[in-house]
N, CA, C and O atoms as CSV, one atom per row, in Angstrom:
chain,resi,resn,atom,element,x,y,z
A,1,MET,N,N,-100.716,35.117,25.026
A,1,MET,CA,C,-100.394,36.522,24.955
A,1,MET,C,C,-100.550,37.188,26.317
A,1,MET,O,O,-100.622,38.412,26.419
A,2,ASP,N,N,-100.598,36.385,27.334
A,2,ASP,CA,C,-100.756,36.916,28.680
A,2,ASP,C,C,-99.559,37.734,29.135
A,2,ASP,O,O,-99.687,38.560,30.039
A,3,HIS,N,N,-98.405,37.521,28.530
A,3,HIS,CA,C,-97.199,38.192,28.972
A,3,HIS,C,C,-96.872,39.443,28.152
A,3,HIS,O,O,-95.908,40.143,28.460
A,4,LEU,N,N,-97.636,39.724,27.146
A,4,LEU,CA,C,-97.394,40.896,26.308
A,4,LEU,C,C,-98.199,42.085,26.814
A,4,LEU,O,O,-99.312,41.933,27.318
A,5,THR,N,N,-97.617,43.271,26.670
A,5,THR,CA,C,-98.353,44.485,27.018
A,5,THR,C,C,-99.326,44.825,25.890
A,5,THR,O,O,-99.229,44.277,24.792
A,6,ASN,N,N,-100.246,45.715,26.164
A,6,ASN,CA,C,-101.177,46.166,25.130
A,6,ASN,C,C,-100.427,46.814,23.974
A,6,ASN,O,O,-100.798,46.627,22.815
A,7,ASP,N,N,-99.371,47.575,24.276
A,7,ASP,CA,C,-98.577,48.212,23.220
A,7,ASP,C,C,-97.885,47.167,22.341
A,7,ASP,O,O,-97.777,47.345,21.127
A,8,GLN,N,N,-97.422,46.090,22.950
A,8,GLN,CA,C,-96.779,45.034,22.172
A,8,GLN,C,C,-97.782,44.321,21.271
A,8,GLN,O,O,-97.493,44.036,20.109
A,9,VAL,N,N,-98.947,44.041,21.810
A,9,VAL,CA,C,-99.999,43.395,21.006
A,9,VAL,C,C,-100.399,44.307,19.848
A,9,VAL,O,O,-100.557,43.837,18.721
A,10,ASP,N,N,-100.562,45.588,20.108
A,10,ASP,CA,C,-100.900,46.546,19.048
A,10,ASP,C,C,-99.815,46.588,17.984
A,10,ASP,O,O,-100.118,46.589,16.791
A,11,ALA,N,N,-98.559,46.623,18.400
A,11,ALA,CA,C,-97.450,46.685,17.443
A,11,ALA,C,C,-97.434,45.459,16.542
A,11,ALA,O,O,-97.263,45.575,15.328
A,12,ILE,N,N,-97.613,44.289,17.137
A,12,ILE,CA,C,-97.634,43.052,16.348
A,12,ILE,C,C,-98.830,43.046,15.402
A,12,ILE,O,O,-98.702,42.671,14.237
A,13,THR,N,N,-99.977,43.456,15.897
A,13,THR,CA,C,-101.191,43.485,15.074
A,13,THR,C,C,-101.040,44.417,13.887
A,13,THR,O,O,-101.396,44.054,12.766
A,14,HIS,N,N,-100.516,45.617,14.116
A,14,HIS,CA,C,-100.351,46.583,13.027
A,14,HIS,C,C,-99.330,46.096,11.999
A,14,HIS,O,O,-99.529,46.267,10.796
A,15,ALA,N,N,-98.248,45.496,12.466
A,15,ALA,CA,C,-97.250,44.957,11.538
A,15,ALA,C,C,-97.847,43.822,10.706
A,15,ALA,O,O,-97.598,43.728,9.504
A,16,TRP,N,N,-98.631,42.965,11.351
A,16,TRP,CA,C,-99.286,41.876,10.625
A,16,TRP,C,C,-100.236,42.417,9.560
A,16,TRP,O,O,-100.278,41.902,8.442
A,17,LEU,N,N,-100.996,43.450,9.905
A,17,LEU,CA,C,-101.913,44.051,8.927
A,17,LEU,C,C,-101.155,44.631,7.742
A,17,LEU,O,O,-101.589,44.497,6.598
A,18,ASP,N,N,-100.014,45.280,8.013
A,18,ASP,CA,C,-99.198,45.831,6.929
A,18,ASP,C,C,-98.648,44.722,6.033
A,18,ASP,O,O,-98.664,44.842,4.807
A,19,LEU,N,N,-98.165,43.650,6.647
A,19,LEU,CA,C,-97.651,42.528,5.864
A,19,LEU,C,C,-98.761,41.861,5.061
A,19,LEU,O,O,-98.550,41.473,3.912
A,20,SER,N,N,-99.926,41.728,5.652
A,20,SER,CA,C,-101.064,41.129,4.943
A,20,SER,C,C,-101.465,41.975,3.737
A,20,SER,O,O,-101.737,41.440,2.662
A,21,ALA,N,N,-101.500,43.280,3.914
A,21,ALA,CA,C,-101.853,44.172,2.808
A,21,ALA,C,C,-100.801,44.110,1.705
A,21,ALA,O,O,-101.135,44.105,0.521
A,22,THR,N,N,-99.539,44.065,2.097
A,22,THR,CA,C,-98.461,43.963,1.111
A,22,THR,C,C,-98.561,42.647,0.355
A,22,THR,O,O,-98.415,42.620,-0.867
A,23,ASN,N,N,-98.806,41.566,1.068
A,23,ASN,CA,C,-98.960,40.264,0.431
A,23,ASN,C,C,-100.116,40.280,-0.566
A,23,ASN,O,O,-99.980,39.782,-1.684
A,24,ASP,N,N,-101.239,40.843,-0.169
A,24,ASP,CA,C,-102.394,40.930,-1.066
A,24,ASP,C,C,-102.061,41.733,-2.315
A,24,ASP,O,O,-102.447,41.360,-3.423
A,25,MET,N,N,-101.350,42.825,-2.132
A,25,MET,CA,C,-101.006,43.681,-3.269
A,25,MET,C,C,-100.027,42.984,-4.216
A,25,MET,O,O,-100.133,43.123,-5.435
A,26,MET,N,N,-99.088,42.247,-3.662
A,26,MET,CA,C,-98.076,41.587,-4.480
A,26,MET,C,C,-98.603,40.332,-5.166
A,26,MET,O,O,-98.131,39.968,-6.243
A,27,ASN,N,N,-99.563,39.680,-4.558
A,27,ASN,CA,C,-100.047,38.405,-5.083
A,27,ASN,C,C,-101.461,38.464,-5.639
A,27,ASN,O,O,-102.036,37.438,-6.005
A,28,GLY,N,N,-102.018,39.663,-5.702
A,28,GLY,CA,C,-103.371,39.812,-6.239
A,28,GLY,C,C,-103.355,39.950,-7.744
A,28,GLY,O,O,-102.295,40.014,-8.367
A,29,ASN,N,N,-104.517,39.993,-8.307
A,29,ASN,CA,C,-104.662,40.110,-9.751
A,29,ASN,C,C,-104.843,41.547,-10.206
A,29,ASN,O,O,-104.871,41.825,-11.405
A,30,ASP,N,N,-104.967,42.456,-9.256
A,30,ASP,CA,C,-105.162,43.854,-9.607
A,30,ASP,C,C,-103.834,44.491,-9.997
A,30,ASP,O,O,-102.787,44.109,-9.474
A,31,PRO,N,N,-103.867,45.449,-10.900
A,31,PRO,CA,C,-102.629,46.156,-11.217
A,31,PRO,C,C,-102.108,46.918,-9.994
A,31,PRO,O,O,-102.880,47.349,-9.137
A,32,ILE,N,N,-100.803,47.070,-9.935
A,32,ILE,CA,C,-100.192,47.751,-8.804
A,32,ILE,C,C,-100.510,49.242,-8.884
A,32,ILE,O,O,-100.245,49.893,-9.894
A,33,ASP,N,N,-101.074,49.764,-7.820
A,33,ASP,CA,C,-101.447,51.173,-7.716
A,33,ASP,C,C,-100.357,51.908,-6.943
A,33,ASP,O,O,-100.082,51.594,-5.785
A,34,LYS,N,N,-99.738,52.894,-7.600
A,34,LYS,CA,C,-98.652,53.655,-6.981
A,34,LYS,C,C,-99.073,54.253,-5.637
A,34,LYS,O,O,-98.288,54.249,-4.689
A,35,TRP,N,N,-100.272,54.753,-5.546
A,35,TRP,CA,C,-100.723,55.416,-4.322
A,35,TRP,C,C,-100.905,54.421,-3.179
A,35,TRP,O,O,-100.638,54.741,-2.020
A,36,LYS,N,N,-101.361,53.219,-3.510
A,36,LYS,CA,C,-101.477,52.185,-2.478
A,36,LYS,C,C,-100.099,51.805,-1.953
A,36,LYS,O,O,-99.927,51.577,-0.755
A,37,TRP,N,N,-99.112,51.737,-2.853
A,37,TRP,CA,C,-97.750,51.412,-2.415
A,37,TRP,C,C,-97.192,52.510,-1.521
A,37,TRP,O,O,-96.515,52.219,-0.535
A,38,LEU,N,N,-97.461,53.748,-1.848
A,38,LEU,CA,C,-97.003,54.845,-1.000
A,38,LEU,C,C,-97.652,54.763,0.376
A,38,LEU,O,O,-97.009,55.021,1.393
A,39,GLU,N,N,-98.911,54.407,0.397
A,39,GLU,CA,C,-99.635,54.267,1.666
A,39,GLU,C,C,-99.064,53.120,2.502
A,39,GLU,O,O,-98.866,53.271,3.708
A,40,ILE,N,N,-98.800,51.979,1.869
A,40,ILE,CA,C,-98.277,50.838,2.615
A,40,ILE,C,C,-96.837,51.096,3.053
A,40,ILE,O,O,-96.414,50.598,4.096
A,41,ALA,N,N,-96.085,51.860,2.277
A,41,ALA,CA,C,-94.717,52.210,2.676
A,41,ALA,C,C,-94.732,53.065,3.941
A,41,ALA,O,O,-93.907,52.864,4.832
A,42,GLU,N,N,-95.643,53.997,4.025
A,42,GLU,CA,C,-95.774,54.834,5.217
A,42,GLU,C,C,-96.230,53.999,6.415
A,42,GLU,O,O,-95.738,54.173,7.529
A,43,ALA,N,N,-97.170,53.096,6.170
A,43,ALA,CA,C,-97.644,52.225,7.243
A,43,ALA,C,C,-96.514,51.331,7.752
A,43,ALA,O,O,-96.396,51.102,8.955
A,44,ALA,N,N,-95.687,50.827,6.840
A,44,ALA,CA,C,-94.561,49.979,7.249
A,44,ALA,C,C,-93.566,50.767,8.090
A,44,ALA,O,O,-93.049,50.260,9.085
A,45,LYS,N,N,-93.300,51.994,7.694
A,45,LYS,CA,C,-92.394,52.864,8.466
A,45,LYS,C,C,-92.939,53.052,9.883
A,45,LYS,O,O,-92.192,52.965,10.857
A,46,ASP,N,N,-94.229,53.308,9.989
A,46,ASP,CA,C,-94.858,53.482,11.301
A,46,ASP,C,C,-94.799,52.183,12.118
A,46,ASP,O,O,-94.572,52.217,13.328
A,47,SER,N,N,-95.002,51.048,11.456
A,47,SER,CA,C,-94.973,49.766,12.158
A,47,SER,C,C,-93.581,49.461,12.692
A,47,SER,O,O,-93.443,48.947,13.802
A,48,VAL,N,N,-92.548,49.770,11.915
A,48,VAL,CA,C,-91.178,49.553,12.393
A,48,VAL,C,C,-90.938,50.369,13.659
A,48,VAL,O,O,-90.407,49.851,14.641
A,49,ALA,N,N,-91.323,51.631,13.640
A,49,ALA,CA,C,-91.140,52.485,14.818
A,49,ALA,C,C,-91.930,51.949,16.009
A,49,ALA,O,O,-91.437,51.948,17.137
A,50,GLU,N,N,-93.147,51.498,15.755
A,50,GLU,CA,C,-93.994,50.973,16.826
A,50,GLU,C,C,-93.403,49.680,17.403
A,50,GLU,O,O,-93.412,49.483,18.618
A,51,LEU,N,N,-92.891,48.803,16.536
A,51,LEU,CA,C,-92.271,47.570,17.005
A,51,LEU,C,C,-91.003,47.855,17.806
A,51,LEU,O,O,-90.763,47.218,18.832
A,52,GLU,N,N,-90.194,48.803,17.349
A,52,GLU,CA,C,-88.966,49.157,18.060
A,52,GLU,C,C,-89.266,49.733,19.444
A,52,GLU,O,O,-88.527,49.491,20.397
A,53,LYS,N,N,-90.337,50.484,19.544
A,53,LYS,CA,C,-90.717,51.048,20.842
A,53,LYS,C,C,-91.240,49.951,21.778
A,53,LYS,O,O,-90.920,49.941,22.967
A,54,ALA,N,N,-92.039,49.036,21.241
A,54,ALA,CA,C,-92.636,47.979,22.051
A,54,ALA,C,C,-91.636,46.870,22.385
A,54,ALA,O,O,-91.747,46.215,23.421
A,55,PHE,N,N,-90.670,46.670,21.507
A,55,PHE,CA,C,-89.665,45.621,21.680
A,55,PHE,C,C,-88.274,46.215,21.455
A,55,PHE,O,O,-87.691,46.008,20.390
A,56,PRO,N,N,-87.733,46.939,22.419
A,56,PRO,CA,C,-86.464,47.641,22.254
A,56,PRO,C,C,-85.296,46.745,21.837
A,56,PRO,O,O,-84.341,47.236,21.235
A,57,PHE,N,N,-85.347,45.453,22.140
A,57,PHE,CA,C,-84.258,44.562,21.751
A,57,PHE,C,C,-84.090,44.484,20.235
A,57,PHE,O,O,-83.027,44.099,19.750
A,58,LEU,N,N,-85.120,44.843,19.490
A,58,LEU,CA,C,-85.025,44.834,18.028
A,58,LEU,C,C,-83.967,45.809,17.522
A,58,LEU,O,O,-83.354,45.578,16.480
A,59,LEU,N,N,-83.756,46.876,18.245
A,59,LEU,CA,C,-82.728,47.842,17.857
A,59,LEU,C,C,-81.342,47.218,17.934
A,59,LEU,O,O,-80.464,47.582,17.151
A,60,ASP,N,N,-81.126,46.296,18.850
A,60,ASP,CA,C,-79.850,45.607,18.958
A,60,ASP,C,C,-79.652,44.624,17.814
A,60,ASP,O,O,-78.530,44.452,17.339
A,61,ILE,N,N,-80.718,43.980,17.366
A,61,ILE,CA,C,-80.639,43.022,16.273
A,61,ILE,C,C,-80.225,43.716,14.995
A,61,ILE,O,O,-79.455,43.166,14.207
A,62,GLU,N,N,-80.727,44.915,14.783
A,62,GLU,CA,C,-80.444,45.683,13.577
A,62,GLU,C,C,-78.939,45.947,13.431
A,62,GLU,O,O,-78.427,46.020,12.314
A,63,ASP,N,N,-78.237,46.090,14.555
A,63,ASP,CA,C,-76.814,46.398,14.522
A,63,ASP,C,C,-75.939,45.183,14.248
A,63,ASP,O,O,-74.759,45.330,13.927
A,64,GLU,N,N,-76.499,43.991,14.368
A,64,GLU,CA,C,-75.699,42.768,14.190
A,64,GLU,C,C,-75.379,42.498,12.749
A,64,GLU,O,O,-74.716,41.509,12.438
């Protein structure tokens, strides 16, 4: 990770945390909580924006 900026590392870390939380919610034994889903949806939206800022080439991939 020597070639990544701090912003890039943060973006990847936050996206990983969001994916991990989503995985836990989808594969756990607890009933699905509407409020937790709303929270993770907002976090995912923020992570997408953070990843796009840290890795601008992602915006080009979206158009393909």
